[in-house]
TORDOGU-602649 format. One record per residue: residue number from 1; residue in one letter; z, x, y of N, C-alpha, C, O, CB in turn. Coordinates in Angstrom, 1 decimal. Glycine has a CB too. Example, Ala and Ser with C-alpha at 12.3 -4.5 7.8 and 13.67 -1.06 7.14 Angstrom:
2
+-------+-------+--------+--------+--------+--------+--------+---------+--------+--------+--------+--------+--------+--------+--------+--------+---------+
: lumti : vexnu :    nup :  neast : nnorth :   caup : caeast : canorth :    cup :  ceast : cnorth :    oup :  oeast : onorth :   cbup : cbeast : cbnorth :
+-------+-------+--------+--------+--------+--------+--------+---------+--------+--------+--------+--------+--------+--------+--------+--------+---------+
:     1 :     A :    7.8 :   13.2 :   -5.7 :    7.8 :   12.3 :    -4.5 :    7.8 :   13.2 :   -3.3 :    8.5 :   14.2 :   -3.3 :    9.0 :   11.3 :    -4.5 :
:     2 :     S :    7.1 :   12.8 :   -2.2 :    7.1 :   13.7 :    -1.1 :    7.9 :   12.9 :    0.0 :    8.0 :   13.4 :    1.1 :    5.7 :   14.1 :    -0.6 :
+-------+-------+--------+--------+--------+--------+--------+---------+--------+--------+--------+--------+--------+--------+--------+--------+---------+
This chain:
119
+-------+-------+--------+--------+--------+--------+--------+---------+--------+--------+--------+--------+--------+--------+--------+--------+---------+
: lumti : vexnu :    nup :  neast : nnorth :   caup : caeast : canorth :    cup :  ceast : cnorth :    oup :  oeast : onorth :   cbup : cbeast : cbnorth :
+-------+-------+--------+--------+--------+--------+--------+---------+--------+--------+--------+--------+--------+--------+--------+--------+---------+
:     1 :     M :  -26.3 :   10.1 :    1.4 :  -25.5 :    8.8 :     1.2 :  -26.2 :    7.2 :    0.9 :  -26.6 :    6.7 :    1.9 :  -24.7 :    8.6 :     2.6 :
:     2 :     R :  -26.4 :    6.4 :   -0.1 :  -26.5 :    5.4 :    -0.4 :  -25.3 :    4.4 :    0.9 :  -24.3 :    4.7 :    1.6 :  -26.2 :    5.5 :    -2.0 :
:     3 :     I :  -26.3 :    2.7 :    0.6 :  -26.0 :    2.5 :     1.9 :  -24.8 :    1.6 :    1.2 :  -23.9 :    1.0 :    1.7 :  -27.3 :    1.9 :     3.2 :
:     4 :     V :  -25.2 :    1.7 :   -0.9 :  -23.1 :    0.5 :    -1.0 :  -22.5 :    2.0 :   -0.5 :  -21.7 :    2.4 :    0.4 :  -22.0 :   -0.4 :    -3.7 :
:     5 :     E :  -22.9 :    2.5 :   -1.1 :  -20.4 :    4.2 :    -0.6 :  -20.8 :    3.8 :    0.8 :  -19.7 :    4.2 :    1.3 :  -20.4 :    7.7 :    -0.9 :
:     6 :     V :  -21.9 :    3.0 :    2.7 :  -21.0 :    3.0 :     3.2 :  -20.2 :    2.0 :    3.6 :  -19.2 :    2.2 :    4.3 :  -21.2 :    3.5 :     3.7 :
:     7 :     I :  -20.9 :    0.1 :    2.6 :  -20.6 :   -0.6 :     2.3 :  -18.6 :   -0.6 :    1.9 :  -17.8 :   -1.5 :    2.3 :  -21.6 :   -0.8 :     1.7 :
:     8 :     E :  -18.4 :    0.4 :    1.2 :  -18.0 :    0.2 :     0.0 :  -16.5 :    1.7 :    0.9 :  -15.3 :    2.0 :    0.7 :  -19.5 :    0.5 :    -1.6 :
:     9 :     D :  -17.4 :    2.1 :    1.5 :  -16.5 :    3.4 :     2.4 :  -15.7 :    2.6 :    3.6 :  -15.1 :    3.1 :    4.4 :  -17.8 :    4.7 :     3.3 :
:    10 :     N :  -15.9 :    1.2 :    3.4 :  -15.6 :    0.7 :     4.9 :  -14.8 :   -1.3 :    4.8 :  -14.9 :   -2.4 :    5.4 :  -17.7 :    0.9 :     5.9 :
:    11 :     P :  -14.1 :   -0.8 :    3.8 :  -14.3 :   -2.4 :     3.2 :  -13.8 :   -3.4 :    4.9 :  -13.4 :   -2.9 :    5.9 :  -12.8 :   -2.9 :     1.3 :
:    12 :     K :  -14.1 :   -4.7 :    4.7 :  -13.1 :   -4.9 :     5.9 :  -12.3 :   -6.3 :    5.3 :  -12.7 :   -7.4 :    5.5 :  -14.0 :   -5.2 :     7.6 :
:    13 :     F :  -11.1 :   -5.8 :    4.5 :  -10.2 :   -6.7 :     3.9 :   -8.9 :   -7.1 :    5.3 :   -8.7 :   -7.2 :    6.5 :   -9.4 :   -5.8 :     2.2 :
:    14 :     A :   -8.3 :   -7.2 :    4.3 :   -7.1 :   -8.2 :     5.8 :   -6.2 :   -8.1 :    4.9 :   -6.1 :   -9.3 :    4.6 :   -7.3 :  -10.4 :     6.6 :
:    15 :     T :   -5.3 :   -7.6 :    4.0 :   -4.3 :   -7.6 :     3.1 :   -4.2 :   -6.7 :    2.7 :   -5.2 :   -6.4 :    2.1 :   -4.3 :   -8.2 :     2.3 :
:    16 :     A :   -3.0 :   -5.6 :    2.8 :   -2.7 :   -4.9 :     2.5 :   -1.3 :   -4.8 :    1.2 :   -0.8 :   -5.9 :    1.0 :   -2.9 :   -4.6 :     3.6 :
:    17 :     Y :   -0.7 :   -3.6 :    0.5 :    1.0 :   -4.6 :     0.5 :    1.2 :   -2.2 :    0.0 :    0.4 :   -1.3 :   -0.4 :    1.6 :   -6.9 :    -1.7 :
:    18 :     H :    2.7 :   -2.3 :    0.5 :    3.3 :   -0.8 :     0.2 :    3.9 :   -1.2 :   -0.4 :    4.2 :   -2.4 :   -0.4 :    3.9 :    0.2 :     0.9 :
:    19 :     I :    4.5 :    0.0 :   -1.4 :    5.6 :   -0.8 :    -2.8 :    6.7 :    0.9 :   -2.2 :    6.2 :    2.0 :   -2.4 :    4.4 :   -0.8 :    -5.5 :
:    20 :     T :    8.2 :    1.0 :   -1.5 :    8.6 :    2.1 :    -1.0 :   10.0 :    1.3 :   -1.1 :   10.1 :    0.1 :   -1.6 :    7.9 :    2.7 :     0.4 :
:    21 :     T :   11.3 :    2.2 :   -0.5 :   12.1 :    3.0 :    -1.5 :   12.6 :    2.0 :   -0.2 :   12.1 :    1.9 :    0.9 :   12.3 :    4.9 :    -2.0 :
:    22 :     R :   14.0 :    1.2 :   -0.6 :   14.7 :    0.6 :     0.9 :   15.1 :    1.6 :    2.1 :   15.5 :    1.3 :    3.2 :   16.2 :    0.1 :     0.5 :
:    23 :     E :   15.0 :    2.7 :    1.6 :   15.4 :    3.2 :     3.0 :   14.9 :    3.5 :    4.1 :   15.2 :    3.5 :    5.3 :   16.0 :    4.0 :     3.0 :
:    24 :     S :   12.9 :    4.1 :    2.7 :   11.8 :    4.5 :     3.5 :   11.7 :    3.0 :    4.4 :   11.8 :    3.1 :    5.6 :   10.2 :    4.9 :     2.4 :
:    25 :     A :   11.5 :    2.0 :    3.9 :   11.2 :    0.8 :     4.4 :   11.7 :    0.5 :    5.5 :   10.8 :    0.2 :    6.3 :   11.5 :    0.0 :     3.7 :
:    26 :     D :   12.9 :    0.5 :    6.0 :   14.2 :    0.6 :     7.3 :   13.0 :    1.8 :    8.3 :   12.4 :    1.2 :    9.2 :   16.5 :    1.6 :     6.7 :
:    27 :     E :   12.7 :    3.0 :    8.0 :   12.8 :    3.5 :     8.6 :   10.6 :    3.6 :    9.0 :   10.1 :    4.4 :    9.9 :   13.9 :    4.5 :     8.2 :
:    28 :     I :    9.8 :    2.7 :    8.1 :    8.5 :    2.2 :     8.7 :    8.8 :    1.2 :    9.3 :    8.9 :    1.3 :   10.5 :    7.4 :    1.8 :     7.9 :
:    29 :     L :    9.0 :    0.8 :    9.0 :    9.4 :   -0.6 :     9.9 :    9.9 :   -0.8 :   11.1 :    9.5 :   -1.7 :   11.8 :   10.0 :   -1.3 :     9.5 :
:    30 :     A :   11.5 :    0.5 :   11.6 :   10.9 :    0.8 :    13.0 :   10.2 :    1.8 :   13.1 :   10.5 :    2.2 :   14.2 :   11.7 :    1.0 :    14.0 :
:    31 :     V :    9.5 :    2.3 :   12.8 :    8.5 :    3.1 :    13.2 :    6.8 :    3.8 :   12.9 :    6.2 :    4.8 :   13.2 :    9.1 :    3.7 :    13.2 :
:    32 :     G :    6.5 :    2.3 :   11.9 :    5.3 :    2.9 :    11.5 :    5.1 :    3.7 :    9.6 :    5.7 :    4.5 :    8.9 :    5.3 :    4.0 :    12.7 :
:    33 :     L :    4.1 :    2.7 :    9.6 :    4.0 :    3.9 :     8.3 :    2.9 :    4.7 :    9.2 :    2.0 :    4.2 :    9.9 :    3.3 :    3.1 :     6.2 :
:    34 :     R :    3.2 :    6.6 :    8.8 :    2.8 :    7.9 :     9.0 :    2.4 :    8.3 :    7.2 :    3.1 :    8.2 :    6.2 :    4.2 :    8.8 :     9.7 :
:    35 :     P :    1.0 :    8.9 :    7.3 :    1.3 :    9.3 :     6.4 :    1.5 :   10.7 :    6.0 :    1.3 :   11.7 :    6.7 :    0.7 :    8.9 :     5.9 :
:    36 :     Q :    2.1 :   10.7 :    4.3 :    3.0 :   11.5 :     3.8 :    1.3 :   12.4 :    2.8 :    0.4 :   12.0 :    2.1 :    4.8 :   10.5 :     2.7 :
:    37 :     G :    1.8 :   13.8 :    3.4 :    0.3 :   14.5 :     2.7 :   -0.1 :   14.3 :    3.8 :    0.0 :   15.1 :    4.7 :   -0.8 :   13.9 :     1.3 :
:    38 :     G :   -0.5 :   13.4 :    3.8 :   -1.9 :   13.4 :     4.8 :   -2.9 :   11.8 :    4.7 :   -3.5 :   11.3 :    5.6 :   -3.2 :   14.9 :     4.1 :
:    39 :     V :   -2.6 :   11.1 :    3.1 :   -2.2 :    9.7 :     3.4 :   -1.0 :    9.4 :    3.4 :    0.1 :   10.0 :    3.3 :   -2.6 :    8.8 :     2.6 :
:    40 :     A :   -1.8 :    8.1 :    3.6 :   -1.3 :    5.9 :     2.4 :   -1.5 :    5.4 :    2.0 :   -2.5 :    4.8 :    2.1 :   -1.2 :    4.7 :     2.3 :
:    41 :     F :   -0.3 :    5.1 :    0.8 :   -1.3 :    4.9 :    -0.7 :   -1.4 :    3.0 :   -0.3 :   -0.3 :    2.6 :   -0.1 :   -0.1 :    5.4 :    -2.9 :
:    42 :     L :   -2.2 :    2.2 :    0.0 :   -1.7 :    1.2 :    -0.3 :   -2.9 :    0.3 :   -1.2 :   -4.1 :    0.7 :   -1.4 :   -1.1 :    0.6 :     0.9 :
:    43 :     V :   -2.4 :   -0.7 :   -1.6 :   -2.7 :   -1.7 :    -2.8 :   -3.3 :   -2.8 :   -1.9 :   -2.6 :   -3.5 :   -1.1 :   -1.2 :   -2.2 :    -3.8 :
:    44 :     V :   -5.1 :   -3.1 :   -2.2 :   -5.1 :   -3.6 :    -1.4 :   -5.6 :   -5.1 :   -2.1 :   -6.1 :   -5.4 :   -3.2 :   -5.7 :   -2.8 :    -0.5 :
:    45 :     D :   -5.3 :   -6.1 :   -0.7 :   -5.2 :   -7.2 :    -1.4 :   -6.6 :   -7.7 :   -1.3 :   -6.8 :   -8.2 :   -0.2 :   -4.1 :   -8.1 :    -0.9 :
:    46 :     R :   -8.3 :   -7.7 :   -2.5 :   -9.5 :   -7.7 :    -2.1 :   -9.2 :   -8.9 :   -3.1 :   -9.3 :   -8.4 :   -4.2 :  -10.7 :   -6.5 :    -2.1 :
:    47 :     G :   -8.9 :  -10.2 :   -3.1 :  -10.0 :  -11.3 :    -2.5 :   -9.7 :  -12.3 :   -4.5 :   -9.9 :  -13.5 :   -4.9 :  -12.2 :  -10.3 :    -2.0 :
:    48 :     D :   -9.1 :  -11.2 :   -5.0 :   -9.0 :  -11.4 :    -6.4 :   -7.2 :  -11.7 :   -6.6 :   -6.3 :  -11.1 :   -5.9 :   -9.8 :   -9.8 :    -7.4 :
:    49 :     S :   -7.1 :  -12.6 :   -7.5 :   -5.6 :  -12.2 :    -7.3 :   -5.1 :  -11.8 :   -8.6 :   -4.0 :  -11.4 :   -8.6 :   -4.7 :  -13.2 :    -6.7 :
:    50 :     S :   -6.1 :  -11.8 :  -10.0 :   -5.9 :  -11.0 :   -11.5 :   -5.1 :   -9.6 :  -10.7 :   -3.9 :   -9.2 :  -10.6 :   -7.8 :  -10.5 :   -12.7 :
:    51 :     R :   -6.4 :   -9.0 :  -10.1 :   -6.4 :   -7.8 :   -10.0 :   -5.0 :   -7.6 :   -9.2 :   -4.3 :   -6.7 :   -9.6 :   -7.6 :   -7.3 :    -9.3 :
:    52 :     L :   -4.5 :   -8.5 :   -8.1 :   -4.2 :   -7.7 :    -7.5 :   -2.3 :   -7.9 :   -7.5 :   -1.4 :   -7.6 :   -6.8 :   -5.0 :   -7.9 :    -6.3 :
:    53 :     R :   -2.7 :   -8.6 :   -9.0 :   -0.8 :   -8.6 :    -9.2 :   -1.6 :   -8.0 :  -10.6 :   -0.7 :   -8.3 :  -11.4 :    0.7 :  -10.7 :    -9.2 :
:    54 :     D :   -2.4 :   -7.5 :  -11.3 :   -2.6 :   -6.0 :   -12.3 :   -1.2 :   -4.3 :  -11.0 :   -0.1 :   -3.7 :  -11.1 :   -5.6 :   -5.4 :   -12.2 :
:    55 :     D :   -2.9 :   -4.5 :   -9.6 :   -2.9 :   -3.5 :    -9.3 :   -1.2 :   -3.7 :   -8.9 :   -0.7 :   -2.7 :   -9.4 :   -4.0 :   -3.1 :    -8.3 :
:    56 :     L :   -0.5 :   -4.1 :   -8.5 :    1.1 :   -4.2 :    -7.7 :    1.7 :   -4.1 :   -8.9 :    2.9 :   -4.1 :   -8.6 :    1.8 :   -5.7 :    -6.7 :
:    57 :     F :    1.6 :   -4.0 :  -10.6 :    2.5 :   -3.4 :   -11.1 :    2.6 :   -2.6 :  -11.5 :    3.6 :   -2.0 :  -11.9 :    2.9 :   -3.7 :   -11.6 :
:    58 :     T :    1.1 :   -2.0 :  -11.4 :    0.5 :    0.2 :   -12.0 :    1.6 :    0.4 :  -10.7 :    2.1 :    1.5 :  -11.0 :   -2.1 :    1.3 :   -11.5 :
:    59 :     V :    2.2 :    0.0 :   -9.6 :    2.3 :    1.2 :    -9.0 :    3.4 :    1.0 :   -8.5 :    3.9 :    1.7 :   -7.7 :    1.3 :    1.5 :    -8.1 :
:    60 :     G :    4.3 :   -0.6 :   -9.3 :    6.0 :   -0.5 :    -8.6 :    6.1 :    0.3 :  -10.0 :    7.1 :    1.0 :   -9.7 :    7.2 :   -2.4 :    -8.2 :
:    61 :     H :    5.9 :    0.5 :  -11.0 :    5.8 :    1.4 :   -12.1 :    5.8 :    2.3 :  -11.7 :    5.7 :    1.5 :  -10.8 :    4.9 :    1.4 :   -12.9 :
:    62 :     W :    5.8 :    3.1 :  -11.5 :    5.4 :    4.3 :   -10.2 :    6.3 :    4.1 :   -9.7 :    7.4 :    4.3 :  -10.2 :    4.1 :    4.4 :    -9.1 :
:    63 :     M :    6.1 :    3.7 :   -8.4 :    7.9 :    4.1 :    -8.3 :    9.4 :    3.5 :   -9.0 :   10.6 :    3.6 :   -8.7 :    8.3 :    4.0 :    -6.8 :
:    64 :     L :    8.8 :    2.9 :   -9.8 :    9.9 :    2.7 :   -10.8 :   10.7 :    4.1 :  -11.2 :   11.8 :    4.5 :  -10.8 :    9.2 :    2.0 :   -12.2 :
:    65 :     A :    9.6 :    4.8 :  -12.2 :    9.8 :    5.8 :   -12.6 :   10.2 :    6.9 :  -11.4 :   11.1 :    7.7 :  -11.4 :    8.7 :    6.0 :   -13.4 :
:    66 :     K :    9.1 :    6.5 :  -10.5 :    9.9 :    8.2 :    -9.4 :   10.7 :    7.9 :   -8.9 :   10.8 :    8.4 :   -7.8 :    9.3 :    9.0 :    -8.2 :
:    67 :     T :   11.9 :    7.0 :   -9.3 :   12.8 :    6.7 :    -7.9 :   13.8 :    7.3 :   -9.7 :   14.6 :    8.2 :  -10.0 :   12.9 :    4.5 :    -6.6 :
:    68 :     E :   13.2 :    6.2 :  -10.3 :   14.5 :    6.4 :   -11.4 :   15.6 :    7.5 :  -11.5 :   15.9 :    7.8 :  -12.7 :   13.9 :    6.4 :   -12.7 :
:    69 :     R :   16.3 :    8.2 :  -10.7 :   16.7 :    9.2 :   -10.9 :   17.3 :    8.8 :  -10.0 :   18.5 :    8.9 :  -10.3 :   16.1 :   10.3 :   -11.1 :
:    70 :     T :   17.2 :    8.5 :   -9.0 :   18.1 :    7.6 :    -7.9 :   18.5 :    6.8 :   -7.3 :   19.0 :    6.8 :   -6.2 :   18.2 :    7.6 :    -7.4 :
:    71 :     Q :   18.3 :    5.9 :   -8.1 :   18.6 :    4.0 :    -8.5 :   17.8 :    4.2 :   -7.2 :   18.5 :    5.2 :   -7.0 :   20.5 :    2.8 :    -8.5 :
:    72 :     D :   16.9 :    4.2 :   -6.2 :   16.9 :    3.7 :    -5.1 :   16.7 :    2.1 :   -4.9 :   17.8 :    2.2 :   -4.3 :   16.0 :    4.5 :    -4.5 :
:    73 :     P :   16.5 :    1.4 :   -4.9 :   16.1 :   -0.1 :    -4.7 :   14.8 :    0.7 :   -4.0 :   14.5 :    1.8 :   -3.3 :   17.4 :   -1.5 :    -3.7 :
:    74 :     L :   13.8 :   -1.1 :   -4.8 :   12.6 :   -1.0 :    -4.0 :   12.0 :   -2.7 :   -3.3 :   12.4 :   -3.7 :   -3.8 :   11.4 :   -0.1 :    -5.1 :
:    75 :     T :   11.0 :   -2.6 :   -2.0 :   10.2 :   -2.8 :    -1.9 :    9.1 :   -3.3 :   -2.0 :    8.3 :   -3.0 :   -2.9 :   10.4 :   -2.6 :    -1.9 :
:    76 :     L :    8.7 :   -4.4 :   -0.7 :    7.4 :   -4.6 :    -1.0 :    7.4 :   -5.1 :    0.2 :    7.9 :   -6.1 :    0.5 :    7.0 :   -5.4 :    -2.0 :
:    77 :     L :    6.3 :   -4.0 :    1.5 :    5.6 :   -4.2 :     2.1 :    4.7 :   -5.1 :    2.8 :    4.2 :   -5.7 :    1.9 :    5.4 :   -3.7 :     1.8 :
:    78 :     K :    4.2 :   -5.5 :    3.7 :    2.6 :   -6.6 :     3.7 :    2.6 :   -6.1 :    5.0 :    3.2 :   -6.3 :    6.1 :    2.6 :   -8.6 :     3.6 :
:    79 :     I :    1.4 :   -5.2 :    4.5 :    0.8 :   -4.9 :     5.7 :   -0.6 :   -5.3 :    6.2 :   -1.2 :   -5.8 :    5.3 :    0.9 :   -3.7 :     5.8 :
:    80 :     D :   -0.9 :   -5.2 :    6.9 :   -2.0 :   -6.3 :     8.3 :   -2.9 :   -5.0 :    8.5 :   -2.7 :   -4.0 :    9.2 :   -1.0 :   -7.1 :    10.4 :
:    81 :     I :   -4.0 :   -5.4 :    7.6 :   -4.7 :   -3.7 :     7.8 :   -6.5 :   -4.3 :    8.9 :   -7.3 :   -3.5 :    9.3 :   -5.2 :   -2.5 :     5.3 :
:    82 :     Q :   -6.6 :   -5.4 :    9.1 :   -7.1 :   -5.8 :     9.5 :   -7.5 :   -4.6 :   11.0 :   -6.9 :   -4.0 :   11.9 :   -6.5 :   -6.9 :     9.4 :
:    83 :     G :   -9.3 :   -5.0 :   10.7 :   -9.3 :   -2.8 :    12.0 :   -9.0 :   -1.8 :   11.4 :   -9.6 :   -0.7 :   11.4 :   -7.9 :   -2.4 :    13.7 :
:    84 :     L :   -8.5 :   -1.9 :   11.1 :   -7.8 :   -0.2 :     9.9 :   -8.9 :   -0.1 :    9.5 :   -9.7 :   -0.9 :    9.0 :   -6.5 :   -0.1 :     8.4 :
:    85 :     D :   -8.9 :    1.8 :    9.8 :   -9.9 :    2.5 :     8.5 :   -9.6 :    2.7 :    7.4 :   -8.9 :    3.7 :    7.2 :  -10.4 :    3.6 :     8.6 :
:    86 :     I :   -9.9 :    2.1 :    6.5 :   -8.9 :    2.2 :     5.6 :  -10.3 :    3.2 :    4.7 :  -11.4 :    3.5 :    5.2 :   -8.2 :    0.4 :     4.9 :
:    87 :     E :   -9.9 :    3.6 :    3.7 :  -10.7 :    3.7 :     2.1 :  -10.1 :    4.5 :    1.3 :   -9.1 :    5.2 :    1.3 :  -12.1 :    4.2 :     2.1 :
:    88 :     I :  -11.6 :    4.2 :   -0.3 :  -11.4 :    5.1 :    -1.0 :  -10.6 :    5.9 :   -1.6 :  -11.3 :    6.4 :   -2.4 :  -11.7 :    5.3 :    -0.8 :
:    89 :     D :   -9.8 :    6.3 :   -1.6 :   -9.0 :    7.9 :    -2.2 :   -9.5 :    8.5 :   -3.4 :   -9.5 :    8.2 :   -4.6 :   -7.4 :    7.7 :    -2.6 :
:    90 :     R :   -9.9 :    9.9 :   -2.6 :  -11.4 :   10.2 :    -2.4 :  -11.2 :   11.0 :   -4.5 :  -12.1 :   11.0 :   -5.4 :  -11.9 :   11.7 :    -0.5 :
:    91 :     H :   -9.6 :   11.4 :   -4.4 :   -9.0 :   11.6 :    -5.9 :   -9.3 :   10.8 :   -7.2 :  -10.2 :   11.2 :   -8.0 :   -7.5 :   11.3 :    -5.9 :
:    92 :     S :   -8.1 :    9.1 :   -7.5 :   -8.0 :    8.6 :    -7.6 :   -9.6 :    7.4 :   -8.2 :   -9.7 :    6.9 :   -9.3 :   -7.2 :    8.7 :    -6.8 :
:    93 :     Q :  -10.5 :    7.2 :   -7.2 :  -11.4 :    6.7 :    -6.9 :  -11.1 :    4.9 :   -7.3 :  -12.1 :    4.2 :   -7.5 :  -12.5 :    7.5 :    -7.4 :
:    94 :     R :   -9.8 :    4.4 :   -7.3 :   -9.5 :    3.3 :    -7.6 :   -8.1 :    2.3 :   -6.1 :   -7.6 :    1.2 :   -6.0 :   -9.0 :    3.8 :    -9.3 :
:    95 :     W :   -8.0 :    3.5 :   -5.5 :   -6.5 :    2.9 :    -4.8 :   -7.6 :    3.1 :   -3.2 :   -8.8 :    3.4 :   -3.0 :   -4.3 :    4.3 :    -5.0 :
:    96 :     Y :   -6.3 :    2.6 :   -2.3 :   -7.6 :    2.5 :    -1.1 :   -6.0 :    3.4 :   -0.5 :   -4.9 :    3.4 :   -1.1 :   -8.5 :    0.4 :    -0.3 :
:    97 :     V :   -6.4 :    4.1 :    1.1 :   -5.7 :    5.0 :     1.8 :   -5.3 :    4.7 :    2.8 :   -5.5 :    3.5 :    2.8 :   -6.1 :    6.0 :     2.1 :
:    98 :     S :   -4.5 :    5.2 :    4.0 :   -5.4 :    5.4 :     5.3 :   -4.5 :    7.0 :    5.9 :   -3.4 :    7.5 :    5.8 :   -5.2 :    3.6 :     6.6 :
:    99 :     R :   -5.5 :    7.2 :    6.4 :   -4.9 :    8.3 :     6.5 :   -4.7 :    8.5 :    8.7 :   -4.5 :    9.4 :    9.5 :   -6.0 :    9.7 :     5.5 :
:   100 :     S :   -4.9 :    7.2 :    8.6 :   -3.4 :    7.3 :    10.7 :   -2.6 :    6.5 :    9.8 :   -2.6 :    5.9 :    8.7 :   -4.0 :    6.0 :    13.1 :
:   101 :     M :   -1.6 :    6.8 :   11.2 :   -0.7 :    5.8 :    11.3 :   -0.6 :    4.2 :   11.6 :   -0.9 :    3.6 :   12.6 :   -0.3 :    6.2 :    11.9 :
:   102 :     I :    0.0 :    3.8 :   10.5 :   -0.1 :    1.9 :    11.2 :    1.3 :    1.4 :   12.0 :    2.5 :    1.6 :   12.0 :   -0.2 :    0.5 :     9.5 :
:   103 :     P :    0.6 :    0.8 :   12.6 :    1.5 :    0.4 :    13.4 :    3.0 :   -0.5 :   12.9 :    2.8 :   -1.7 :   12.5 :    0.8 :   -0.1 :    14.2 :
:   104 :     A :    4.3 :   -0.1 :   13.1 :    5.1 :   -1.2 :    12.6 :    5.2 :   -2.7 :   12.9 :    5.8 :   -3.6 :   12.4 :    6.2 :   -0.9 :    12.7 :
:   105 :     E :    4.5 :   -2.7 :   13.9 :    3.8 :   -4.8 :    14.6 :    3.4 :   -5.2 :   13.2 :    3.6 :   -6.4 :   13.0 :    2.0 :   -5.0 :    16.1 :
:   106 :     R :    2.7 :   -4.5 :   12.4 :    1.6 :   -4.9 :    11.0 :    2.3 :   -4.4 :    9.8 :    1.9 :   -3.6 :    9.0 :   -0.1 :   -4.1 :    11.0 :
:   107 :     I :    3.6 :   -4.9 :    9.7 :    4.5 :   -4.5 :     9.1 :    5.1 :   -5.7 :    8.6 :    5.4 :   -6.5 :    9.5 :    5.3 :   -3.7 :     9.7 :
:   108 :     K :    5.3 :   -5.9 :    7.9 :    6.2 :   -7.5 :     6.9 :    7.3 :   -7.2 :    6.0 :    7.4 :   -8.1 :    5.2 :    5.1 :   -8.3 :     5.6 :
:   109 :     D :    8.6 :   -6.1 :    5.9 :    8.4 :   -6.3 :     5.0 :    9.7 :   -7.0 :    3.7 :   10.9 :   -7.0 :    3.8 :    7.8 :   -5.2 :     5.0 :
:   110 :     L :    9.0 :   -7.7 :    2.5 :    8.7 :   -9.1 :     2.2 :    9.8 :   -9.1 :    1.3 :   10.5 :  -10.1 :    1.0 :    7.1 :   -9.5 :     1.5 :
:   111 :     G :   10.2 :   -7.5 :    0.7 :   12.0 :   -7.7 :     0.2 :   11.9 :   -6.7 :   -1.5 :   11.0 :   -6.4 :   -2.1 :   12.6 :  -10.0 :    -0.1 :
:   112 :     E :   13.0 :   -6.7 :   -1.6 :   13.7 :   -6.6 :    -3.2 :   13.4 :   -7.6 :   -4.0 :   12.9 :   -7.4 :   -5.2 :   15.1 :   -6.7 :    -3.3 :
:   113 :     D :   13.6 :   -8.7 :   -3.6 :   13.1 :  -10.2 :    -5.0 :   11.3 :  -10.4 :   -4.7 :   10.4 :  -11.0 :   -5.4 :   14.2 :  -12.6 :    -4.5 :
:   114 :     A :   11.2 :  -10.1 :   -4.0 :    9.1 :   -9.8 :    -3.8 :    9.2 :   -8.3 :   -5.0 :    9.3 :   -8.3 :   -6.3 :    8.3 :   -8.9 :    -1.4 :
:   115 :     F :    9.1 :   -7.7 :   -4.4 :    9.3 :   -6.4 :    -5.4 :    9.3 :   -6.6 :   -6.9 :    8.6 :   -6.0 :   -7.8 :   10.7 :   -5.8 :    -5.2 :
:   116 :     E :   10.5 :   -7.9 :   -7.1 :   10.9 :   -8.0 :    -8.7 :   10.0 :   -9.2 :   -9.6 :   10.1 :   -9.6 :  -10.7 :   12.8 :   -8.4 :    -8.9 :
:   117 :     R :    9.3 :   -9.4 :   -8.6 :    8.4 :  -10.8 :    -8.8 :    6.4 :   -9.7 :   -9.2 :    5.7 :  -10.2 :  -10.0 :    8.5 :  -12.2 :    -6.5 :
:   118 :     V :    5.9 :   -8.4 :   -8.6 :    5.6 :   -7.9 :    -9.1 :    5.5 :   -7.4 :  -10.4 :    4.4 :   -7.1 :  -10.7 :    5.6 :   -7.8 :    -8.5 :
:   119 :     I :    6.7 :   -7.1 :  -11.4 :    6.9 :   -6.1 :   -12.0 :    8.0 :   -6.7 :  -12.6 :    8.7 :   -6.2 :  -13.4 :    7.0 :   -4.8 :   -11.3 :
+-------+-------+--------+--------+--------+--------+--------+---------+--------+--------+--------+--------+--------+--------+--------+--------+---------+
């Protein structure tokens, strides 16, 4: 493994976002974000506001398409990821994931209005 790959596999970012339904957000805020299917997808703030905006826009539209039939309201969660093990998803090579549960006290619900502003 090259040193560049090691650095990319162990990023030192502070903040990430997760877009989910209102119902799921209520559970996440109570018990933490538990990886479904082995991973929890995160939109990481890498320090580039334009890229963050684009990434949130992309994921927001995926979630809208996913919930189109149910009309479940979506919300934006802000997550303190300092010190957590996150990695780039092996399949997409773009999105970050956590394979471990993220405690509820690290998560803040920014609300449905915040979600609407990113799409």
